[in-house]
Steps between C-alpha positions, in 0.01 A plus 500: 500500500139462534239719311481727798872558493580273800812308483449121537744238633612200261279276723194727469557492127530131477181453717313741271598286213348198654180690568496615147552140356214394740286773351550378138549868381773489230548879515540491887750217464705652229513841671721338773766375259780680323523550128784240481338262747628142500244235588705183559343152563697205632241241445574270193164599367548867543667753273675823552368831350687835493346837480176661645316480166584131430377422870194708436426297187542168676291583820143460361580135396644421850213675683245335271649142568505558880149584594452626859865545528624578855843538629512473882802622663672252739821688578694807392862578510639845409845633472563827316368484151455123526168327613403137524145393557404142566149442384209251444338536161138383472290511189271293274664371181275353242233483774733317753628643813874512534722595798873548455769655746755710349730803538551831325834664514495865408748791425321827536662837394325845513176347613472258203574138470800463261537121536279215628601134538216245555583173676213245506461140418357465145477126539287532806279735313481250205423211729209688653350607168548173325380280793158686481460490118 
């Protein structure tokens, strides 16, 4: 449900989440995830966190490290409570521009994201940041 009582589809919730990430607003981001939210990363450099509060505590460091963060949607797939969004992430990290393609896989129940899996190439990210250092 939205603040005006309107029901949202899982795809609308997932797209709102990307908009919230792009805004950098921690409250707006965490308002879209469940209390027992699982934030799973497949990258070797990533780590999983469980729970809205733990996710909230981690967000400021992530948002601070990725200046001018922007997730651009390339393609969406939605089936029932499952949504996949292919994206291009652009940002500045330590003053250096980075561009990495990836995909989010979401499970959305009751208008909230209960599980997010993030697939992106951490080595490509590392290469871009280290080659400019």
